[in-house]
C-alpha positions in Angstrom: 36.7 -25.2 36.7 38.8 -22.6 35.1 41.8 -24.0 33.2 44.9 -21.7 32.7 47.1 -21.9 29.6 50.2 -20.0 28.6 50.1 -18.5 25.1 52.7 -16.7 23.2 52.3 -13.2 21.7 55.0 -12.6 19.1 54.8 -9.0 17.7 57.4 -6.5 16.8 56.5 -3.3 18.6 59.7 -1.5 17.6 61.6 -1.3 14.4 60.4 -0.4 10.9 56.9 -1.9 11.2 56.5 -1.4 15.0 53.4 0.8 14.5 51.5 -2.2 13.1 53.0 -4.6 15.6 52.0 -2.5 18.6 48.5 -2.4 17.3 48.4 -6.2 17.0 49.8 -6.7 20.5 47.1 -4.4 21.9 44.4 -6.3 20.1 45.6 -9.6 21.6 46.0 -8.1 25.0 42.4 -6.7 24.9 41.1 -10.2 24.1 43.1 -11.7 26.9 41.7 -9.2 29.4 38.2 -9.8 28.2 38.5 -13.6 28.5 40.2 -13.5 31.9 37.6 -11.2 33.3 34.8 -13.7 32.5 34.8 -16.5 35.1 32.1 -18.3 33.1 34.3 -18.6 30.0 36.2 -21.5 31.7 39.7 -20.6 30.4 42.3 -18.2 31.6 45.1 -17.1 29.3 48.6 -16.3 30.6 50.3 -14.4 27.7 54.1 -14.5 27.3 55.2 -11.6 25.1 58.3 -11.4 22.9 59.3 -8.4 20.7 61.6 -9.3 17.8 62.1 -5.6 17.0 61.4 -6.1 13.3 64.6 -8.2 13.1 63.9 -11.3 11.0 66.7 -13.2 12.7 65.1 -12.7 16.2 61.8 -14.5 15.4 62.9 -18.2 15.5 64.9 -17.9 18.7 61.9 -16.2 20.3 59.6 -19.0 19.3 62.1 -21.6 20.7 62.2 -19.7 24.0 58.4 -19.6 24.3 58.0 -23.3 23.4 60.7 -24.3 25.8 58.9 -22.5 28.6 55.7 -24.5 28.0 53.8 -22.5 25.3 52.1 -24.6 22.7 50.1 -21.9 20.9 51.5 -18.6 19.7 49.6 -15.7 18.2 52.0 -13.6 16.1 54.1 -12.4 13.2 53.2 -9.6 10.8 55.4 -10.1 7.8 55.3 -13.2 5.6 59.1 -13.4 6.0 58.8 -13.7 9.7 56.0 -16.3 9.4 58.1 -18.5 7.0 61.1 -18.1 9.4 59.2 -19.6 12.3 57.1 -22.3 10.6 59.9 -24.9 10.7 60.2 -24.4 14.5 56.5 -25.0 15.0 56.6 -28.1 12.8 59.6 -29.4 14.6 58.2 -28.7 18.1 54.6 -29.7 17.5 53.2 -26.3 18.4 50.6 -24.1 16.6 51.0 -20.6 15.1 47.9 -18.5 14.9 48.7 -16.0 12.1 46.5 -13.0 12.4 47.1 -10.8 9.5 46.4 -10.5 5.7 48.8 -12.3 3.6 49.6 -13.3 0.0 48.2 -16.8 0.2 49.6 -19.9 -1.6 50.6 -21.6 1.6 49.4 -24.4 3.8 51.0 -25.7 7.0 49.6 -28.2 9.4 51.0 -26.1 12.2 49.4 -22.8 11.2 45.9 -21.4 11.6 45.5 -18.4 9.3 42.9 -16.0 10.8 43.8 -13.1 8.6 42.7 -12.2 5.1 43.6 -14.5 2.1 44.2 -12.9 -1.3 40.6 -13.4 -2.4 39.6 -11.3 0.5 41.8 -8.3 -0.3 43.7 -8.5 -3.7 40.8 -9.5 -5.9 38.3 -6.9 -4.5 40.9 -4.2 -5.0 41.7 -5.1 -8.6 38.0 -5.3 -9.4 37.4 -1.9 -7.9 40.2 0.1 -9.5 39.8 -1.5 -13.0 36.1 -0.7 -12.9 36.4 2.8 -11.5 39.9 4.2 -12.0 41.9 2.6 -14.8 44.0 -0.4 -16.1 47.6 1.0 -16.1 49.2 0.1 -12.8 52.6 1.0 -11.3 53.6 -1.5 -8.5 55.9 -0.6 -5.6 56.8 -2.9 -2.7 59.1 -3.9 0.0 61.6 -6.5 -1.3 60.3 -9.7 0.2 57.6 -12.3 -0.4 54.5 -10.2 0.5 55.2 -7.7 -2.3 56.5 -10.2 -4.8 53.5 -12.5 -4.5 51.0 -9.6 -4.2 52.4 -8.1 -7.4 52.3 -11.5 -9.2 48.7 -12.0 -8.3 47.9 -8.4 -9.4 49.6 -8.9 -12.7 47.7 -12.1 -13.4 44.4 -10.6 -12.4 45.1 -7.5 -14.3 45.9 -9.4 -17.5 42.4 -11.0 -17.3 40.9 -7.5 -17.3 43.1 -6.3 -20.3 45.2 -4.1 -18.0 49.0 -3.8 -17.7 51.7 -3.2 -15.2 53.7 -0.2 -16.5 56.4 -0.3 -13.8 57.6 -2.3 -10.8 60.0 -1.2 -8.1 61.1 -2.7 -4.8 62.9 -1.3 -1.7 64.6 -3.1 1.2 62.4 -3.3 4.3 62.8 -0.1 6.2 64.4 1.9 3.3 63.1 5.5 3.2 64.9 6.9 0.1 62.1 6.8 -2.4 63.1 9.5 -4.8 63.9 7.1 -7.6 60.5 5.5 -7.3 58.7 8.9 -7.4 60.5 9.9 -10.6 59.8 6.5 -12.2 56.1 6.9 -11.6 56.0 10.3 -13.2 57.8 8.9 -16.2 55.4 5.9 -16.6 52.2 7.9 -16.1 50.0 5.1 -14.6 46.3 5.3 -13.8 46.9 4.0 -10.3 49.8 3.0 -8.0 49.6 -0.4 -6.2 51.5 -0.1 -2.9 52.9 -3.1 -1.0 55.6 -1.2 0.9 55.4 -1.8 4.6 56.2 0.3 7.7 58.5 3.3 7.4 59.1 2.7 3.7 55.4 3.1 3.0 55.1 6.2 5.2 58.1 7.9 3.5 56.7 7.2 0.1 53.2 8.6 0.8 54.8 11.8 2.1 57.4 12.1 -0.7 55.0 11.4 -3.5 52.3 13.8 -2.2 54.9 16.5 -1.9 56.3 15.8 -5.4 52.8 16.0 -6.9 52.0 19.2 -5.0 55.2 20.8 -6.3 54.0 20.0 -9.9 50.5 21.3 -9.3 49.0 17.8 -9.4 46.2 16.6 -7.2 47.8 13.3 -6.2 44.7 11.5 -4.9 42.8 12.3 -8.1 45.6 11.9 -10.8 47.7 9.2 -9.2 45.6 7.4 -6.5 47.5 4.9 -4.3 45.9 1.6 -3.4 47.1 -0.9 -0.7 46.1 -4.1 1.0 48.0 -3.2 4.1 47.1 0.3 5.1 45.3 0.8 8.4 44.3 3.6 10.8 47.4 3.8 13.0 49.6 4.0 9.9 47.6 7.0 8.7 48.9 8.8 11.8 52.4 7.8 10.9 52.1 9.2 7.4 51.3 12.6 8.8 48.6 15.2 8.1 50.0 16.5 4.8 49.6 13.2 2.9 47.0 11.1 4.7 43.8 11.5 2.7 42.5 9.9 -0.5 44.2 6.5 -0.3 42.4 3.3 -1.0 42.8 0.3 1.3 41.4 -3.2 0.7 40.7 -4.9 4.1 38.2 -6.9 6.1 38.0 -4.4 8.9 37.9 -0.6 9.4 37.3 1.1 12.7 34.5 3.1 11.0 32.3 0.0 10.5 28.9 1.2 11.9 27.6 -1.7 14.0 26.9 -2.0 17.7 29.5 -4.8 18.0 32.2 -2.7 16.4 31.3 0.5 18.2 31.7 -1.4 21.5 35.0 -2.9 20.4 36.4 0.5 19.4 35.3 2.0 22.7 36.9 -0.8 24.7 40.1 -0.6 22.7 40.3 3.2 23.0 39.7 3.0 26.7 42.4 0.4 27.2 44.9 2.0 24.9 44.2 5.8 24.7 47.5 6.6 23.1 47.3 4.1 20.2 45.1 6.1 17.8 42.4 3.5 17.7 42.2 -0.1 16.4 43.4 -1.3 13.0 42.6 -4.3 10.9 45.7 -5.9 12.4 44.5 -5.2 15.9 41.1 -6.6 15.2 42.6 -9.7 13.6 44.8 -10.3 16.6 41.8 -9.8 18.9 39.8 -12.3 16.9 42.7 -14.9 16.8 43.1 -14.7 20.5 39.4 -15.4 21.2 39.2 -18.2 18.6 42.2 -19.8 20.3 40.6 -19.5 23.7 37.4 -21.1 22.4 39.4 -23.9 20.9 41.3 -24.4 24.2 38.0 -24.5 26.1 36.6 -27.1 23.7 39.8 -29.2 23.7 40.4 -29.1 27.5 44.1 -29.1 26.7 46.6 -27.0 24.8 48.3 -29.8 22.8 48.4 -29.0 19.1 46.4 -31.8 17.5 43.5 -31.5 20.0 43.4 -27.7 19.7 43.5 -27.8 15.9 40.7 -30.4 15.8 38.6 -28.2 18.0 39.5 -25.1 16.0 37.7 -26.4 13.0 34.4 -24.6 12.5 34.9 -22.3 15.5 33.0 -19.1 14.9 32.8 -15.7 16.5 30.6 -12.6 16.1 33.6 -10.3 15.7 33.8 -6.5 15.3 34.0 -7.0 11.5 31.1 -9.5 11.5 30.9 -13.2 11.7 34.2 -15.1 11.4 34.4 -18.8 10.9 37.4 -21.1 10.7 37.2 -23.2 7.5 38.0 -26.9 8.5 39.4 -27.7 5.1 42.0 -24.9 4.8 42.2 -23.6 8.4 41.8 -20.1 7.0 38.8 -18.0 7.9 35.6 -16.7 6.4 35.9 -12.9 6.4 34.0 -10.0 4.9 35.9 -8.0 2.2 35.7 -4.2 2.3 37.4 -1.2 0.6 38.0 2.1 2.3 39.2 5.5 1.3 41.3 7.4 3.9 40.2 10.8 5.2 42.1 13.7 6.6 40.9 12.8 10.1 42.8 9.5 9.9 39.8 7.3 9.4 38.3 5.5 6.3 35.1 5.9 4.4 34.0 2.5 3.5 33.2 2.6 -0.3 32.4 -1.1 -0.8 31.3 -3.8 1.5 30.7 -7.5 0.6 27.9 -7.7 3.1 28.6 -11.2 4.1 31.6 -13.4 5.0 33.4 -14.9 2.0 35.0 -18.4 2.0 38.8 -18.3 2.1 40.5 -19.3 -1.1 44.2 -19.1 -0.4 45.2 -20.7 -3.7 42.7 -18.7 -5.8 41.1 -21.9 -7.1 37.5 -20.9 -7.0 37.7 -17.2 -7.2 36.5 -15.0 -10.0 35.4 -11.4 -9.8 34.5 -10.3 -6.3 31.9 -8.1 -7.7 30.0 -10.9 -9.4 27.5 -12.8 -7.3 28.2 -16.4 -6.4 27.5 -18.7 -3.5 30.9 -18.1 -2.1 31.5 -14.6 -3.1 28.5 -12.2 -2.9 28.5 -9.0 -4.8 29.5 -5.8 -3.1 27.0 -3.3 -2.0 27.7 0.4 -2.0 27.8 2.1 1.4 26.7 5.7 1.4 
C-alpha cells in the first residue's frame, strides 16, 4: 500500500538570495518526482510550496500556514536567520524542520534535522587549506547576520591556532550591493586571502567590483587576493558574470563536477528536469538528499508525526550524488564528505581536495582538529588531479 503525506517546501525563489533558493526548490522537486514515480517505494509525497521572497518576516507565517493545513514535516530555509525565525513555530506545533544547507553550527533543536554541512565539514577544511597553501593574513567580509558573525568567529579561533591573524572585518546588510568601502579597505589591509560570507546579490556585487578594481590596478585578483567562501555554488557563478567568475575557492560537500556514476546520473536528471537552471548546486543536492531521507523516514515510521519520524530518521542512510550520507542519531546532523573546489571560467569547479570518505558531524567543534590530519572521524584529504 502506498501512503501519501503532505510535506512543506519553504524556499525563497525571489529576492536577494533567490538564485540559491530556486536551486534548492528544484532539488527537492526532483526528489519528489523520483519518489512518486516509484510505486515500490511505498510513499507518495504531496509538496506544498511557499516562497517567502527573502523576507525574514514571511517565514514564520508561512510555516504556520503549512502546519495548519496538515503538514508535519517541512524541508526548507537557506539563511540561519530564517531557520532561527521558524524554530519556535516548529517547537510549539510539534512539527519537524529538515534544514538542508551548510550552516555555522553551535545549535541543537529537537525539532530540526540538519542534513547540510556542519562547520567541521566546511570551515575547518578551508582554513587548513589556505593556511597551508596561501597565507595567514585574512580579511573577512560578510552579510550582517548570524551566518557571517559565527563563521568569522570560528575562522578567527582556528586561525589563531595556526598563528594567523584577521587583518580586517566588514559587514553589509543582506542585499546591499554598495561594496566600494570594502574594496578600498582590503587594498589598505593587504591580506593574503579574503574570506567571504556575503550571501546573494551582495556577494555577486563584491566579486564583480573587486575583480574590476584589481584589474584597473594591474593586479591578478585570483593570484594576489584570492577569495574563499563556504557558500559559493555553480548557479551563483552564473550570477557573478563572466568577467569575475574564475579562480575562487569554495569549501563544500558537493560539486556538480564530482566524477562518479551516481553524480553524473543526478546531474543529467537535474538538467533534463530544469534546463534553464544552470545545473545543480550543493544546495540543490542537499535539498534532494533531505527529501529522500524524509521519505525513507516516513516509510519506516508509517506515519508523519514528529516523534515517530525522528525516531526512524536516526541512522537513515543514502547513496547520494556526493557519496554516502548518514544521519547521526546523537546530533541529528549528517555524515558528509568535505571537498574544496576552485571555480573555472565555464562556471564549474575543479575539485582540488576531497576527504575521500564521509566525516562525522561535529556541530560544536568538540572533537575536531585539523581536517588534513588522519583520524577515525576525519580522514586526511587526497589530492584530485
